[in-house]
C-alpha positions in Angstrom: 0.3 0.0 0.0 3.0 2.3 0.8 4.7 1.7 -2.2 1.7 2.3 -4.2 1.2 5.4 -2.4 4.3 6.6 -3.4 4.4 5.9 -6.8 0.8 8.1 -7.0 2.7 11.1 -5.4 5.6 10.6 -7.7 3.3 10.5 -10.7 1.6 13.9 -9.1 4.8 15.7 -8.5 6.2 14.8 -11.9 3.0 16.1 -13.8 3.1 19.2 -11.7 6.9 20.0 -12.9 5.9 19.4 -16.3 3.4 21.7 -16.2 5.2 24.2 -14.6 8.0 24.0 -17.2 5.1 24.6 -20.0 4.0 27.3 -18.2 7.4 28.9 -18.1 8.0 27.9 -21.6 4.9 29.7 -22.6 5.6 32.8 -20.4 8.9 33.2 -22.2 7.4 33.0 -25.6 5.0 35.3 -24.8 7.4 38.0 -23.5 10.2 37.5 -26.7 7.3 37.9 -29.3 5.3 40.3 -27.7 8.1 42.7 -27.2 9.5 42.3 -30.7 5.7 43.1 -32.3 5.5 45.7 -29.8 8.4 47.6 -30.8 7.3 46.9 -34.5 3.6 48.2 -34.4 2.4 51.2 -33.1 -1.3 51.3 -31.7 -2.9 53.4 -33.9 -0.7 52.5 -37.1 -1.0 49.3 -39.2 0.3 46.2 -37.2 -0.7 42.6 -37.6 -1.8 39.3 -35.8 0.4 36.5 -34.7 -0.7 32.8 -34.0 1.4 30.0 -32.3 -0.2 26.8 -31.6 0.8 23.6 -30.0 -0.6 20.4 -29.7 -4.0 22.1 -31.0 -3.8 24.8 -28.0 -3.0 28.4 -28.9 -0.1 29.4 -26.7 0.4 33.1 -28.3 -2.2 35.0 -30.0 -1.8 38.8 -30.1 -3.0 41.3 -32.1 -1.3 44.9 -32.8 -2.4 48.0 -34.5 -5.4 49.2 -36.8 -6.6 47.2 -40.0 -8.1 50.6 -41.4 -6.3 54.2 -40.8 -9.4 55.9 -42.2 -11.6 54.2 -39.5 -9.1 53.4 -36.6 -10.7 49.7 -36.7 -8.4 47.7 -34.4 -6.9 44.4 -36.1 -7.9 41.2 -34.3 -7.5 37.3 -34.7 -10.6 37.6 -36.9 -9.2 40.4 -39.2 -8.8 39.4 -42.8 -5.6 40.2 -44.4 -4.5 39.5 -47.8 -2.2 36.5 -47.3 0.6 37.2 -50.4 2.2 34.1 -52.0 0.7 31.4 -49.1 -2.2 32.0 -51.6 0.2 29.4 -53.8 -0.6 26.8 -51.6 -4.3 26.8 -52.1 -4.1 27.1 -55.8 -1.2 24.1 -55.8 -4.0 21.9 -53.6 -6.6 23.0 -55.9 -4.4 21.6 -59.0 -3.9 18.2 -56.8 -7.5 18.0 -56.1 -8.4 17.6 -59.4 -5.5 15.0 -59.9 -7.3 13.1 -57.0 -10.5 12.9 -58.8 -8.8 12.0 -62.5 -9.3 15.4 -64.3 -5.8 16.0 -64.7 -2.2 14.8 -63.8 0.7 17.1 -62.9 2.5 15.2 -65.7 0.6 17.0 -68.4 2.1 19.3 -70.6 0.7 22.9 -70.4 0.4 22.7 -74.0 -2.8 20.5 -73.4 -4.3 23.8 -71.5 -2.8 26.6 -73.7 -2.7 25.6 -77.5 -1.9 29.5 -78.2 2.1 29.8 -77.3 4.0 31.3 -80.1 6.3 28.5 -79.5 4.7 25.3 -79.2 7.9 23.4 -78.4 8.3 25.2 -75.0 4.3 24.5 -73.9 5.0 20.9 -74.7 8.3 20.8 -72.5 7.0 22.5 -69.7 4.5 20.2 -67.2 2.1 21.2 -64.5 4.8 19.8 -62.0 7.3 22.3 -62.9 5.0 25.0 -62.8 3.7 23.9 -59.2 7.5 23.6 -58.4 9.3 27.0 -59.9 11.3 24.8 -62.2 9.5 25.5 -65.7 12.1 27.8 -66.8 9.6 30.3 -68.5 11.0 33.6 -68.5 8.9 36.4 -66.7 7.9 38.5 -70.0 5.4 40.9 -67.8 6.5 44.4 -68.8 5.2 46.4 -65.9 6.9 49.2 -65.8 6.0 50.2 -69.1 2.4 49.2 -68.4 1.6 50.1 -65.0 -2.0 51.6 -65.5 -2.6 48.2 -67.1 -1.4 45.8 -64.5 -3.3 47.7 -61.6 -6.1 46.0 -62.9 -4.7 42.7 -65.0 -6.3 39.4 -63.9 -4.6 36.3 -64.1 -5.2 35.7 -68.0 -3.7 39.2 -68.6 -0.9 38.3 -66.3 -0.1 34.9 -68.2 -0.5 35.9 -71.5 3.1 37.6 -72.0 4.7 34.1 -71.1 2.9 32.5 -74.2 5.1 35.0 -76.2 8.2 33.4 -74.9 10.8 32.3 -77.6 13.3 30.3 -75.3 13.4 29.1 -71.7 15.8 30.4 -69.3 16.5 26.8 -68.6 15.3 23.6 -69.3 12.2 22.6 -67.1 13.4 20.8 -64.0 17.1 21.8 -64.1 16.8 24.7 -61.8 15.0 26.7 -59.3 13.5 30.1 -60.5 10.3 31.5 -58.4 7.8 32.7 -60.6 4.4 34.6 -60.1 3.4 33.7 -63.4 3.4 30.1 -63.3 0.7 30.5 -60.5 -1.8 32.8 -62.4 -1.3 29.9 -65.6 -2.2 27.2 -62.5 -5.4 29.2 -61.7 -6.7 29.3 -65.2 -5.8 25.5 -65.7 -8.0 24.9 -62.6 -10.9 26.9 -64.1 -10.3 25.0 -67.5 -10.8 21.3 -65.5 -13.1 22.3 -63.2 -15.5 24.4 -65.7 -15.9 27.0 -63.0 -14.1 30.4 -61.8 -10.9 28.7 -60.3 -11.8 31.1 -56.8 -15.4 29.1 -56.4 -13.4 25.9 -56.7 -11.3 26.7 -53.9 -14.1 28.1 -51.7 -16.2 25.0 -52.3 -13.2 22.4 -52.1 -10.7 24.0 -49.7 -12.5 26.9 -47.6 -15.7 25.4 -47.0 -14.5 21.6 -45.7 -11.9 23.4 -43.8 -14.3 25.7 -41.8 -12.7 28.8 -43.5 -15.6 30.8 -43.5 -14.4 34.5 -43.5 -11.7 33.8 -45.8 -12.0 35.1 -49.4 -10.3 35.7 -52.6 -9.2 38.6 -54.9 -11.5 38.8 -58.3 -11.1 42.1 -59.6 -12.1 44.8 -57.2 -13.2 42.1 -54.7 -13.0 42.4 -51.7 -13.5 45.8 -51.3 -15.3 45.3 -47.5 -14.6 43.6 -44.1 -11.0 43.0 -44.7 -7.5 45.1 -43.4 -6.2 47.8 -45.9 -2.4 47.7 -46.0 0.3 50.5 -46.1 3.4 51.7 -46.6 5.4 54.8 -45.6 6.2 57.8 -48.6 9.3 59.6 -48.7 7.2 62.1 -46.4 6.8 59.6 -43.9 3.2 59.2 -44.2 1.2 56.3 -44.5 -0.2 55.4 -48.0 -2.5 52.9 -49.2 -1.2 49.9 -50.8 -3.4 47.5 -52.3 -6.0 46.9 -55.1 -5.8 50.1 -57.4 -2.5 51.0 -55.9 -0.1 47.9 -56.8 0.3 46.7 -60.2 -0.4 42.7 -60.8 -2.5 42.9 -57.0 -5.3 41.7 -59.2 -3.8 38.7 -60.7 -5.0 36.4 -57.8 -3.7 33.1 -58.6 0.0 34.1 -57.2 -1.7 36.2 -54.3 -5.1 36.5 -53.9 -6.1 34.5 -51.0 -7.7 36.6 -48.0 -7.9 34.9 -44.3 -7.3 35.2 -40.6 -4.4 33.5 -38.5 -7.1 31.7 -37.1 -8.2 29.9 -40.3 -5.3 29.6 -41.8 -4.7 27.3 -38.5 -7.9 25.5 -39.5 -6.6 25.0 -43.2 -3.4 23.6 -41.7 -5.4 21.1 -39.3 -7.7 20.2 -42.4 -4.3 19.3 -44.7 -3.1 17.2 -41.6 -6.1 15.4 -41.3 -6.7 14.9 -44.8 -9.9 16.5 -45.0 -9.9 17.7 -48.5 -6.8 15.9 -49.8 -5.3 12.6 -49.5 -2.7 11.8 -47.4 -0.4 10.4 -50.3 -0.8 13.6 -52.2 -0.5 16.2 -49.4 2.9 14.2 -48.6 3.7 14.4 -52.1 3.3 18.0 -52.0 5.6 18.5 -49.0 8.4 16.4 -50.5 11.4 18.1 -52.2 10.8 18.3 -55.9 14.4 17.1 -56.8 14.5 15.8 -60.9 17.2 14.0 -61.8 17.8 16.9 -64.5 18.5 19.1 -61.7 21.6 21.3 -62.8 21.7 24.2 -60.2 24.8 24.7 -57.9 21.9 25.3 -54.9 20.1 22.0 -53.6 16.2 22.5 -54.3 14.1 23.0 -51.3 10.7 23.1 -52.7 7.9 20.8 -53.2 4.5 21.7 -55.0 4.8 25.4 -53.8 5.6 24.5 -50.0 9.3 25.4 -48.9 10.8 22.8 -47.0 13.3 22.6 -44.1 14.6 25.6 -42.4 16.3 27.1 -45.5 13.2 27.7 -47.0 11.9 30.3 -44.3 14.8 32.0 -43.0 16.6 34.3 -45.3 20.1 33.9 -43.4 21.6 31.0 -42.1 20.9 30.4 -38.4 23.5 29.9 -35.8 22.4 26.1 -35.0 20.1 23.4 -37.0 16.5 23.3 -35.5 16.9 19.5 -35.8 13.1 19.4 -37.2 11.4 19.4 -40.7 9.1 22.2 -41.4 6.9 23.1 -44.4 6.5 26.9 -44.8 5.9 30.0 -47.1 5.8 33.6 -47.1 3.4 36.1 -48.4 4.4 39.9 -49.6 1.4 41.6 -51.6 1.3 45.4 -51.7 2.0 46.5 -48.1 0.8 43.0 -46.8 3.3 40.4 -45.4 2.7 37.1 -44.1 4.4 34.0 -43.0 3.2 30.4 -42.4 4.9 27.6 -40.6 4.0 24.2 -39.9 6.4 21.9 -38.0 3.6 18.6 -37.8 6.3 16.4 -36.0 6.0 18.5 -33.0 2.6 19.7 -33.8 3.2 23.1 -33.8 1.6 25.8 -36.1 3.0 29.3 -36.5 1.1 31.9 -38.7 1.3 36.0 -39.0 -0.4 38.3 -40.8 0.7 41.9 -41.5 -0.5 44.9 -43.2 2.2 47.1 -42.9 4.9 47.0 -45.5 7.9 47.3 -43.4 6.5 44.6 -40.4 10.3 43.3 -39.7 9.1 39.8 -41.0 12.8 38.2 -40.9 13.1 39.2 -37.3 9.3 37.8 -36.2 9.8 34.6 -38.0 13.6 34.1 -36.7 12.4 35.2 -33.0 9.2 32.8 -33.4 11.1 29.7 -34.1 14.3 30.4 -32.2 12.3 30.9 -28.8 10.3 27.7 -29.5 13.9 26.2 -29.7 15.5 27.9 -26.7 12.6 26.6 -24.6 12.5 23.1 -25.5 9.2 23.5 -27.5 10.8 21.8 -30.1 12.3 18.9 -28.3 9.0 18.0 -26.8 6.7 15.3 -28.7 
């Protein structure tokens, strides 16, 4: 009896110690991140939201600044921001949903969908998987500087059209990485062709709805005009100017950056991905594997799957002093004055999302502090 009592007491003590450690980790995380964000964003200026989840529970969630300088409305965790290039992951998943249904294949050449390339041979060489992984070699021929007004409202079709005029590739498909926004305008148009509906509607019905993303939306011309944050930058006179639809060229090209969401709904999106709500486990894993073809010739090793950046080199702009020892899947976003980042570490049940409406948001520092603080407080060591 005494032995049993001793064991029970020991279990209680260990449990209390573990709880105290977790509470201390959470306090350290809160203090570090709040310090960085409070120094970056002022109360009545553009700001943002930052969310950190561990084991399905929110361990950090704070909001800073205002979503609209005219109204002074405060940013909350329900504020809808443009997510920039995080949008590419949604378009990529839409393509994979269509593949799962047998309606297309990532091995299809894009000539199947775009017969009007000036150089037919180019279109026949490039496959959907090359667009997904930024390895197509297609040059970006958009002359935005000399057609500024046109590109203020140009949508996906108009942004992909110049690519069809290419007479040569920058490199052969699958040889190198070259980040490409127009590739995702093209992918969005393929979703439209195959699904026989607007690609925005396809994503709403097949990703947003099953994931429970009730307030998320997608750029379609000037939409959304209400119920979302506005983005800003400071001009040479140190005054804030709006920097979103109508002010920034290519903003209307939504296939590469048109998803609007909240930090809470991005967390729902990641949860749906991990639970295979709208896409099979097999294809989700495939999208998060590094695409490394045998034809690779770049001196830099690849670190991209189908839209996702994989490993710590994919999210940190500079080398970290230490290896984190975990695999992570990420994407950042920059569209007009909006900045964003999304990091998932499934093996540790960690998710981090940041959405901001200030052009200079110290994004790199926020990302680094978020992950390094987790590492320093043993969150990356916990199962």
